[in-house]
C-alpha positions as a Python dict, from the first residue, in 0.01 Angstrom:
ca = {
    (1, 'X'): (0, 0, 0),
    (2, 'X'): (-320, 185, -4),
    (3, 'X'): (-484, 170, 335),
    (4, 'X'): (-827, 19, 421),
    (5, 'X'): (-1074, 99, 683),
    (6, 'X'): (-1170, -223, 795),
    (7, 'X'): (-906, -348, 928),
    (8, 'X'): (-934, -616, 1238),
    (9, 'X'): (-996, -402, 1534),
    (10, 'X'): (-1265, -162, 1356),
    (11, 'X'): (-1448, -430, 1188),
    (12, 'X'): (-1438, -674, 1547),
    (13, 'X'): (-1618, -306, 1717),
    (14, 'X'): (-1866, -273, 1407),
    (15, 'X'): (-1972, -648, 1457),
    (16, 'X'): (-1982, -633, 1810),
    (17, 'X'): (-2178, -306, 1776),
    (18, 'X'): (-2424, -409, 1494),
    (19, 'X'): (-2534, -700, 1707),
    (20, 'X'): (-2617, -531, 2024),
    (21, 'X'): (-2815, -281, 1821),
    (22, 'X'): (-3018, -530, 1694),
    (23, 'X'): (-3122, -613, 2037),
    (24, 'X'): (-3146, -263, 2182),
    (25, 'X'): (-3382, -168, 1895),
    (26, 'X'): (-3641, -378, 1960),
    (27, 'X'): (-3581, -355, 2346),
    (28, 'X'): (-3626, 33, 2302),
    (29, 'X'): (-3988, -12, 2131),
    (30, 'X'): (-4095, -282, 2372),
    (31, 'X'): (-4037, -62, 2688),
    (32, 'X'): (-4212, 239, 2531),
    (33, 'X'): (-4491, 87, 2454),
    (34, 'X'): (-4497, -143, 2802),
    (35, 'X'): (-4468, 160, 3012),
    (36, 'X'): (-4757, 381, 2826),
    (37, 'X'): (-4980, 81, 2778),
    (38, 'X'): (-4992, 19, 3130),
    (39, 'X'): (-4980, 373, 3282),
    (40, 'X'): (-5160, 565, 3013),
    (41, 'X'): (-5014, 878, 3135),
    (42, 'X'): (-4767, 1116, 2949),
    (43, 'X'): (-4665, 1258, 3318),
    (44, 'X'): (-4581, 847, 3446),
    (45, 'X'): (-4385, 785, 3131),
    (46, 'X'): (-4154, 1097, 3175),
    (47, 'X'): (-4127, 1033, 3503),
    (48, 'X'): (-3990, 706, 3394),
    (49, 'X'): (-3753, 832, 3162),
    (50, 'X'): (-3648, 1092, 3394),
    (51, 'X'): (-3576, 887, 3711),
    (52, 'X'): (-3374, 621, 3505),
    (53, 'X'): (-3147, 914, 3363),
    (54, 'X'): (-3079, 988, 3700),
    (55, 'X'): (-2727, 863, 3710),
    (56, 'X'): (-2620, 1044, 3388),
    (57, 'X'): (-2593, 1355, 3626),
    (58, 'X'): (-2329, 1259, 3873),
    (59, 'X'): (-2204, 916, 3760),
    (60, 'X'): (-2024, 1028, 3462),
    (61, 'X'): (-1798, 1237, 3611),
    (62, 'X'): (-1736, 1028, 3877),
    (63, 'X'): (-1631, 705, 3607),
    (64, 'X'): (-1451, 922, 3390),
    (65, 'X'): (-1073, 881, 3540),
    (66, 'X'): (-1115, 498, 3549),
    (67, 'X'): (-1203, 511, 3184),
    (68, 'X'): (-917, 683, 3087),
    (69, 'X'): (-676, 486, 3306),
    (70, 'X'): (-819, 187, 3273),
    (71, 'X'): (-885, -122, 3003),
    (72, 'X'): (-1157, 46, 2786),
    (73, 'X'): (-1158, -276, 2582),
    (74, 'X'): (-1235, -520, 2844),
    (75, 'X'): (-1491, -257, 2987),
    (76, 'X'): (-1704, -342, 2671),
    (77, 'X'): (-1686, -685, 2648),
    (78, 'X'): (-1767, -765, 3042),
    (79, 'X'): (-2022, -506, 3064),
    (80, 'X'): (-2168, -681, 2722),
    (81, 'X'): (-2154, -1029, 2946),
    (82, 'X'): (-2341, -901, 3241),
    (83, 'X'): (-2605, -709, 3081),
    (84, 'X'): (-2687, -1024, 2876),
    (85, 'X'): (-2724, -1223, 3199),
    (86, 'X'): (-2949, -936, 3370),
    (87, 'X'): (-3173, -962, 3038),
    (88, 'X'): (-3238, -1312, 3046),
    (89, 'X'): (-3314, -1322, 3431),
    (90, 'X'): (-3527, -1026, 3361),
    (91, 'X'): (-3688, -1197, 3048),
    (92, 'X'): (-3763, -1519, 3326),
    (93, 'X'): (-3938, -1273, 3556),
    (94, 'X'): (-4170, -1122, 3285),
    (95, 'X'): (-4235, -1465, 3146),
    (96, 'X'): (-4633, -1458, 3210),
    (97, 'X'): (-4701, -1100, 3132),
    (98, 'X'): (-4589, -979, 3486),
    (99, 'X'): (-4571, -575, 3513),
    (100, 'X'): (-4487, -353, 3812),
    (101, 'X'): (-4381, -13, 3744),
    (102, 'X'): (-4135, 15, 4004),
    (103, 'X'): (-3971, -313, 3901),
    (104, 'X'): (-3954, -148, 3551),
    (105, 'X'): (-3780, 163, 3731),
    (106, 'X'): (-3497, -26, 3892),
    (107, 'X'): (-3442, -225, 3580),
    (108, 'X'): (-3404, 139, 3370),
    (109, 'X'): (-3194, 219, 3668),
    (110, 'X'): (-2954, -68, 3606),
    (111, 'X'): (-2954, -21, 3206),
    (112, 'X'): (-2896, 349, 3282),
    (113, 'X'): (-2538, 270, 3488),
    (114, 'X'): (-2450, 37, 3237),
    (115, 'X'): (-2505, 254, 2977),
    (116, 'X'): (-2310, 523, 3114),
    (117, 'X'): (-1990, 339, 3160),
    (118, 'X'): (-2033, 134, 2862),
    (119, 'X'): (-2032, 445, 2641),
    (120, 'X'): (-1780, 651, 2796),
    (121, 'X'): (-1535, 312, 2732),
    (122, 'X'): (-1662, 276, 2391),
    (123, 'X'): (-1635, 678, 2260),
    (124, 'X'): (-1344, 676, 2412),
    (125, 'X'): (-1198, 370, 2236),
    (126, 'X'): (-1342, 363, 1895),
    (127, 'X'): (-1160, 646, 1760),
    (128, 'X'): (-847, 476, 1829),
    (129, 'X'): (-935, 181, 1662),
    (130, 'X'): (-1010, 390, 1311),
    (131, 'X'): (-720, 390, 1119),
    (132, 'X'): (-521, 750, 1071),
    (133, 'X'): (-667, 987, 839),
    (134, 'X'): (-1055, 819, 813),
    (135, 'X'): (-1217, 976, 1121),
    (136, 'X'): (-1483, 1099, 917),
    (137, 'X'): (-1532, 791, 734),
    (138, 'X'): (-1500, 547, 1010),
    (139, 'X'): (-1769, 727, 1216),
    (140, 'X'): (-1978, 749, 904),
    (141, 'X'): (-1963, 379, 950),
    (142, 'X'): (-2035, 383, 1299),
    (143, 'X'): (-2335, 619, 1277),
    (144, 'X'): (-2468, 411, 1024),
    (145, 'X'): (-2534, 121, 1214),
    (146, 'X'): (-2828, 198, 1427),
    (147, 'X'): (-3034, 318, 1126),
    (148, 'X'): (-2983, 73, 904),
    (149, 'X'): (-3076, -183, 1170),
    (150, 'X'): (-3326, 11, 1273),
    (151, 'X'): (-3496, 6, 872),
    (152, 'X'): (-3433, -372, 892),
    (153, 'X'): (-3523, -464, 1221),
    (154, 'X'): (-3770, -270, 1354),
    (155, 'X'): (-4067, -353, 1188),
    (156, 'X'): (-3966, -734, 1272),
    (157, 'X'): (-3917, -634, 1617),
    (158, 'X'): (-4270, -483, 1626),
    (159, 'X'): (-4484, -835, 1499),
    (160, 'X'): (-4204, -981, 1739),
    (161, 'X'): (-4343, -757, 2028),
    (162, 'X'): (-4707, -810, 1885),
    (163, 'X'): (-4715, -1159, 1924),
    (164, 'X'): (-4497, -1288, 2146),
    (165, 'X'): (-4440, -984, 2450),
    (166, 'X'): (-4201, -809, 2640),
    (167, 'X'): (-4024, -1116, 2835),
    (168, 'X'): (-3960, -1268, 2496),
    (169, 'X'): (-3739, -955, 2353),
    (170, 'X'): (-3561, -940, 2707),
    (171, 'X'): (-3438, -1288, 2626),
    (172, 'X'): (-3345, -1187, 2238),
    (173, 'X'): (-3165, -897, 2393),
    (174, 'X'): (-2949, -1102, 2659),
    (175, 'X'): (-2835, -1345, 2389),
    (176, 'X'): (-2731, -1068, 2125),
    (177, 'X'): (-2495, -881, 2399),
    (178, 'X'): (-2333, -1209, 2485),
    (179, 'X'): (-2286, -1301, 2116),
    (180, 'X'): (-2175, -933, 2068),
    (181, 'X'): (-1904, -980, 2368),
    (182, 'X'): (-1769, -1262, 2240),
    (183, 'X'): (-1636, -1119, 1905),
    (184, 'X'): (-1534, -765, 2110),
    (185, 'X'): (-1302, -1013, 2331),
    (186, 'X'): (-1071, -1062, 2040),
    (187, 'X'): (-984, -659, 1944),
    (188, 'X'): (-648, -678, 2075),
    (189, 'X'): (-580, -315, 2046),
    (190, 'X'): (-326, -179, 2344),
    (191, 'X'): (-469, 149, 2515),
    (192, 'X'): (-215, 180, 2761),
    (193, 'X'): (-422, 92, 3059),
    (194, 'X'): (-281, 34, 3406),
    (195, 'X'): (-274, -274, 3562),
    (196, 'X'): (-259, -102, 3875),
    (197, 'X'): (-634, -75, 3981),
    (198, 'X'): (-600, 129, 4268),
    (199, 'X'): (-700, 499, 4223),
    (200, 'X'): (-642, 735, 4462),
    (201, 'X'): (-925, 967, 4572),
    (202, 'X'): (-701, 1301, 4546),
    (203, 'X'): (-588, 1188, 4196),
    (204, 'X'): (-936, 1059, 4098),
    (205, 'X'): (-1109, 1440, 4174),
    (206, 'X'): (-787, 1606, 4036),
    (207, 'X'): (-911, 1418, 3680),
    (208, 'X'): (-1252, 1542, 3731),
    (209, 'X'): (-1114, 1887, 3815),
    (210, 'X'): (-896, 1903, 3541),
    (211, 'X'): (-1209, 1783, 3267),
    (212, 'X'): (-1390, 2082, 3361),
    (213, 'X'): (-1105, 2329, 3387),
    (214, 'X'): (-1025, 2218, 3026),
    (215, 'X'): (-1356, 2227, 2897),
    (216, 'X'): (-1410, 2587, 3013),
    (217, 'X'): (-1093, 2670, 2891),
    (218, 'X'): (-1211, 2590, 2529),
    (219, 'X'): (-1484, 2778, 2390),
    (220, 'X'): (-1558, 2646, 2071),
    (221, 'X'): (-1652, 2279, 2249),
    (222, 'X'): (-1792, 2464, 2536),
    (223, 'X'): (-2065, 2693, 2353),
    (224, 'X'): (-2115, 2379, 2103),
    (225, 'X'): (-2205, 2144, 2456),
    (226, 'X'): (-2457, 2418, 2603),
    (227, 'X'): (-2603, 2417, 2265),
    (228, 'X'): (-2660, 2073, 2305),
    (229, 'X'): (-2784, 2055, 2589),
    (230, 'X'): (-3111, 2252, 2452),
    (231, 'X'): (-3133, 2048, 2193),
    (232, 'X'): (-3120, 1731, 2403),
    (233, 'X'): (-3381, 1924, 2607),
    (234, 'X'): (-3638, 1968, 2314),
    (235, 'X'): (-3563, 1620, 2203),
    (236, 'X'): (-3811, 1519, 2469),
    (237, 'X'): (-4048, 1593, 2240),
    (238, 'X'): (-4031, 1275, 2073),
    (239, 'X'): (-4189, 1097, 2414),
    (240, 'X'): (-4501, 1278, 2287),
    (241, 'X'): (-4525, 1084, 1920),
    (242, 'X'): (-4632, 718, 2088),
    (243, 'X'): (-4902, 874, 2305),
    (244, 'X'): (-5015, 1053, 2025),
    (245, 'X'): (-5031, 763, 1764),
    (246, 'X'): (-5209, 567, 2045),
    (247, 'X'): (-5484, 819, 2082),
    (248, 'X'): (-5513, 899, 1766),
    (249, 'X'): (-5882, 766, 1574),
    (250, 'X'): (-5670, 621, 1284),
    (251, 'X'): (-5295, 591, 1359),
    (252, 'X'): (-5160, 268, 1513),
    (253, 'X'): (-4869, 117, 1649),
    (254, 'X'): (-4729, -8, 1319),
    (255, 'X'): (-4789, 377, 1202),
    (256, 'X'): (-4558, 469, 1500),
    (257, 'X'): (-4314, 209, 1401),
    (258, 'X'): (-4309, 292, 1018),
    (259, 'X'): (-4226, 654, 1145),
    (260, 'X'): (-3933, 571, 1321),
    (261, 'X'): (-3826, 330, 1037),
    (262, 'X'): (-3822, 602, 817),
    (263, 'X'): (-3652, 859, 1019),
    (264, 'X'): (-3372, 588, 1081),
    (265, 'X'): (-3381, 593, 688),
    (266, 'X'): (-3336, 885, 686),
    (267, 'X'): (-2974, 866, 908),
    (268, 'X'): (-2905, 585, 765),
    (269, 'X'): (-2869, 800, 353),
    (270, 'X'): (-2696, 1052, 589),
    (271, 'X'): (-2437, 807, 723),
    (272, 'X'): (-2385, 669, 303),
    (273, 'X'): (-2366, 991, 235),
    (274, 'X'): (-2105, 1100, 492),
    (275, 'X'): (-1921, 783, 421),
    (276, 'X'): (-1889, 826, 32),
    (277, 'X'): (-1854, 1219, 32),
    (278, 'X'): (-1646, 1406, 243),
    (279, 'X'): (-1755, 1755, 343),
    (280, 'X'): (-1559, 2060, 266),
    (281, 'X'): (-1345, 2181, 590),
    (282, 'X'): (-1449, 2576, 503),
    (283, 'X'): (-1832, 2450, 497),
    (284, 'X'): (-1887, 2218, 788),
    (285, 'X'): (-1978, 2502, 1019),
    (286, 'X'): (-2234, 2676, 769),
    (287, 'X'): (-2382, 2326, 707),
    (288, 'X'): (-2452, 2261, 1071),
    (289, 'X'): (-2650, 2605, 1124),
    (290, 'X'): (-2869, 2506, 859),
    (291, 'X'): (-2937, 2183, 998),
    (292, 'X'): (-2976, 2332, 1351),
    (293, 'X'): (-3260, 2551, 1254),
    (294, 'X'): (-3411, 2295, 1049),
    (295, 'X'): (-3434, 2110, 1346),
    (296, 'X'): (-3616, 2400, 1501),
    (297, 'X'): (-3877, 2438, 1201),
    (298, 'X'): (-3957, 2102, 1168),
    (299, 'X'): (-3981, 2065, 1549),
    (300, 'X'): (-4213, 2330, 1580),
    (301, 'X'): (-4478, 2226, 1296),
    (302, 'X'): (-4462, 1828, 1337),
    (303, 'X'): (-4768, 1751, 1504),
    (304, 'X'): (-4970, 2009, 1267),
    (305, 'X'): (-4853, 1716, 979),
    (306, 'X'): (-5035, 1498, 818),
    (307, 'X'): (-4917, 1144, 867),
    (308, 'X'): (-4732, 1132, 500),
    (309, 'X'): (-4582, 1479, 593),
    (310, 'X'): (-4424, 1304, 916),
    (311, 'X'): (-4291, 1071, 781),
    (312, 'X'): (-4154, 1302, 531),
    (313, 'X'): (-3993, 1528, 802),
    (314, 'X'): (-3880, 1214, 1039),
    (315, 'X'): (-3709, 1073, 727),
    (316, 'X'): (-3506, 1467, 689),
    (317, 'X'): (-3421, 1492, 1029),
    (318, 'X'): (-3268, 1177, 1028),
    (319, 'X'): (-3009, 1282, 740),
    (320, 'X'): (-3013, 1635, 953),
    (321, 'X'): (-2942, 1409, 1269),
    (322, 'X'): (-2701, 1251, 1142),
    (323, 'X'): (-2519, 1541, 974),
    (324, 'X'): (-2501, 1695, 1315),
    (325, 'X'): (-2390, 1396, 1518),
    (326, 'X'): (-2054, 1360, 1226),
    (327, 'X'): (-1997, 1701, 1236),
    (328, 'X'): (-1945, 1749, 1588),
    (329, 'X'): (-1821, 1429, 1732),
    (330, 'X'): (-1540, 1430, 1464),
    (331, 'X'): (-1457, 1797, 1503),
    (332, 'X'): (-1423, 1777, 1886),
    (333, 'X'): (-1249, 1405, 1847),
    (334, 'X'): (-977, 1534, 1644),
    (335, 'X'): (-952, 1869, 1879),
    (336, 'X'): (-865, 1674, 2185),
    (337, 'X'): (-576, 1496, 2314),
    (338, 'X'): (-652, 1103, 2365),
    (339, 'X'): (-588, 1081, 2745),
    (340, 'X'): (-841, 1364, 2800),
    (341, 'X'): (-1135, 1232, 2573),
    (342, 'X'): (-1278, 1055, 2885),
    (343, 'X'): (-1327, 1300, 3122),
    (344, 'X'): (-1456, 1533, 2794),
    (345, 'X'): (-1720, 1293, 2727),
    (346, 'X'): (-1839, 1223, 3146),
    (347, 'X'): (-1890, 1621, 3142),
    (348, 'X'): (-2082, 1657, 2790),
    (349, 'X'): (-2277, 1284, 2919),
    (350, 'X'): (-2364, 1460, 3244),
    (351, 'X'): (-2471, 1771, 3117),
    (352, 'X'): (-2732, 1631, 2813),
    (353, 'X'): (-2820, 1338, 3093),
    (354, 'X'): (-2907, 1678, 3338),
    (355, 'X'): (-3118, 1845, 3012),
    (356, 'X'): (-3277, 1512, 2947),
    (357, 'X'): (-3415, 1409, 3270),
    (358, 'X'): (-3512, 1774, 3296),
    (359, 'X'): (-3676, 1761, 2956),
    (360, 'X'): (-3871, 1454, 3047),
    (361, 'X'): (-4022, 1580, 3330),
    (362, 'X'): (-4116, 1873, 3201),
    (363, 'X'): (-4276, 1762, 2865),
    (364, 'X'): (-4483, 1474, 3062),
    (365, 'X'): (-4632, 1724, 3244),
    (366, 'X'): (-4651, 1915, 2958),
    (367, 'X'): (-4819, 1630, 2779),
    (368, 'X'): (-5098, 1612, 3042),
    (369, 'X'): (-5174, 1987, 3024),
    (370, 'X'): (-5125, 2119, 2675),
    (371, 'X'): (-5180, 2022, 2344),
    (372, 'X'): (-4900, 1820, 2177),
    (373, 'X'): (-4853, 2077, 1884),
    (374, 'X'): (-4838, 2384, 2089),
    (375, 'X'): (-4537, 2228, 2293),
    (376, 'X'): (-4392, 2147, 1965),
    (377, 'X'): (-4363, 2511, 1890),
    (378, 'X'): (-4248, 2594, 2182),
    (379, 'X'): (-3968, 2369, 2187),
    (380, 'X'): (-3891, 2473, 1866),
    (381, 'X'): (-3852, 2817, 1986),
    (382, 'X'): (-3584, 2702, 2237),
    (383, 'X'): (-3410, 2539, 1968),
    (384, 'X'): (-3412, 2826, 1767),
    (385, 'X'): (-3269, 3055, 2022),
    (386, 'X'): (-3021, 2800, 2136),
    (387, 'X'): (-2862, 2834, 1819),
    (388, 'X'): (-2864, 3207, 1793),
    (389, 'X'): (-2692, 3243, 2130),
    (390, 'X'): (-2448, 2961, 2140),
    (391, 'X'): (-2385, 2902, 1777),
    (392, 'X'): (-2441, 3218, 1531),
    (393, 'X'): (-2303, 3468, 1830),
    (394, 'X'): (-2023, 3267, 1925),
    (395, 'X'): (-1903, 3201, 1526),
    (396, 'X'): (-1576, 3266, 1581),
    (397, 'X'): (-1503, 2990, 1786),
    (398, 'X'): (-1734, 2733, 1704),
    (399, 'X'): (-1652, 2794, 1331),
    (400, 'X'): (-1302, 2738, 1436),
    (401, 'X'): (-1335, 2421, 1552),
    (402, 'X'): (-1605, 2270, 1308),
    (403, 'X'): (-1408, 2430, 1034),
    (404, 'X'): (-1113, 2142, 1080),
    (405, 'X'): (-981, 1882, 867),
    (406, 'X'): (-1068, 1504, 1002),
}
């Protein structure tokens, strides 16, 4: 009998993810626009982004042993229920157009804490719901969800936001998360979670230490993680795109939404490619190198492009980004043991989170003092140097990690 990817548990997790993605995409647009429109400062927008990400420095490490010990399935649907109620309350608070910068900072902080725990549980559970031998195809589907829903939802969400405001967006997200959790409850995967909710402090920090020791001993993963620290620092360049459009003589929120949709369309196409075609094992490293230098070039030249070329560039970055994510995630998940996955994901989240916090603060400050084009050149150069140091110079260990059967 031919094995199928679309078994019960995989189907349920995908349905839940799609529903929550629909709400999340509209919410991200609303928050980006609302915070900048009320502050008119890339610095304050950068502070908002950095402050709300502050828990990513330590929290993933502190909670990661819980992820490996307890039911990831229960964490996922309970957190969705919790955040669904939270957004409904926040919708009521902001129903008359109320905005207070510090209130939004607090809301963003709650969202980040929830997101850290949720993403650790989700990323640790998801590979176990994919049938054996279908890791690349399963991740292609998973990575396809957000770009596909973005292409379909973002234009509609933009119109709804302009017509009804941010409070209505919060209401929609709250309802959607509750619906998503109701599907996720029916996943019946036994993840071997302990029924004993106690974790001893000594054991807890021993687990954390083991995660760092394991990562440092795996030079291929270590160098890939260091490179992505640089990549995610440079990714804060996206913080400047909406301010650039808002201050432009002819570009508008509609143009901004269209640009994001085309980038998502690129991710979507990249996902379909990964679903339909399996990258030859011996080419995974070489293709990844090309992708990384392409990111450097397109980021460096982005703010010098006319709008139509910007759209093409973002579309290409979407395709390239899907390839980058799929190769990295499938390679590492195929390599590491399941009982180390939560801790390793936590270390990665901490490294990336710290990098993004610094990146948003630096980018926000630079955005108030330098031209956006010069900042893009600087960040493109950083990506290229990172690829040379951590990917090209460490070719032996990184290619061993990437060029494997998944």
